[in-house]
C-alpha positions as a printed Julia matrix, in Angstrom:
102×3 Matrix{Float64}:
   3.01  109.99  -139.84
   6.28  109.51  -137.98
   8.43  106.43  -138.42
   7.52  104.95  -135.02
   3.84  105.1   -135.96
   4.75  103.52  -139.28
   6.64  100.8   -137.43
   3.67  100.12  -135.18
   1.35   99.86  -138.16
   3.6    97.25  -139.77
   3.13   94.92  -136.84
   0.6    92.18  -137.51
  -3.0    93.16  -137.98
  -5.18   92.09  -135.09
  -8.83   91.41  -134.54
 -11.01   94.51  -134.03
 -11.36   95.46  -130.39
 -13.29   98.02  -128.4
 -10.11   99.56  -127.03
  -8.19  100.36  -130.21
  -6.53  103.5   -128.88
  -5.0   101.57  -125.99
  -3.94   98.85  -128.39
  -2.44  101.39  -130.81
  -0.47  103.01  -128.03
   0.89   99.63  -126.94
   1.85   98.75  -130.54
   3.54  102.14  -130.95
   5.45  101.68  -127.68
   6.59   98.19  -128.71
   7.74   99.43  -132.12
   9.52  102.37  -130.49
  11.28  100.03  -128.08
  12.38   97.83  -130.98
  13.76  100.93  -132.75
  15.61  101.92  -129.57
  17.15   98.47  -129.25
  18.19   98.5   -132.92
  19.8   101.93  -132.46
  21.81  100.62  -129.51
  22.88   97.64  -131.6
  23.97   99.87  -134.49
  25.81  102.25  -132.16
  27.66   99.39  -130.46
  28.58   97.86  -133.81
  29.89  101.2   -135.07
  31.99  101.7   -131.93
  33.64   98.31  -132.47
  35.18   99.48  -135.76
  38.68  100.89  -135.21
  39.24  104.46  -136.41
  41.87  104.9   -139.07
  42.72  108.46  -138.11
  42.75  109.46  -141.78
  39.52  111.41  -141.55
  38.45  112.82  -138.23
  35.06  114.52  -138.39
  35.12  115.42  -134.73
  31.98  116.28  -132.82
  29.97  117.0   -135.98
  30.62  113.52  -137.3
  29.55  112.0   -133.97
  26.25  113.89  -134.11
  25.68  112.91  -137.73
  26.44  109.24  -137.03
  24.07  109.27  -134.04
  21.25  110.8   -136.1
  21.96  108.4   -138.95
  21.86  105.39  -136.6
  18.57  106.62  -135.13
  16.9   107.05  -138.52
  18.27  103.74  -139.77
  16.93  101.98  -136.66
  13.5   103.56  -137.12
  13.45  102.51  -140.75
  14.49   98.97  -139.84
  11.75   98.75  -137.19
   9.19  100.16  -139.64
  10.05   97.51  -142.23
   9.58   94.62  -139.84
  12.84   94.83  -137.98
  13.78   91.75  -136.05
  10.27   90.85  -134.95
  11.14   91.89  -131.43
   8.37   94.52  -131.35
   5.71   91.97  -132.29
   7.07   89.5   -129.75
   6.99   92.15  -127.05
   3.44   93.11  -128.04
   2.27   89.49  -127.9
   3.69   89.22  -124.38
   2.22   92.5   -123.1
  -1.19   92.44  -124.8
  -2.73   89.68  -122.63
  -1.79   91.5   -119.43
  -3.34   94.68  -120.88
  -6.5    92.7   -121.8
  -6.05   93.42  -125.5
  -5.69   89.94  -126.91
  -6.81   86.48  -125.89
  -4.11   84.4   -124.24
  -2.69   81.77  -126.57
């Protein structure tokens, strides 16, 4: 199970519905979007830190940092994240006829 699927499964449990595959795909997309937003946040935060020049890892360090930020963002989204994925799901589900409007 990949971390985006894990993130989508951590979103709130919902009432059983006839269209669970559509619902699961929407939850997975919302969790993936939350992970993407968290990665952008981490990347922007990392870029705001001035480089000391003492250690310059070059291109390899950039790739490692990018991969690290991506995995960290996925882990954060899988453990509940900011709640943005659930909020997005609650906004999109009624228009997809997955949940009753509240």
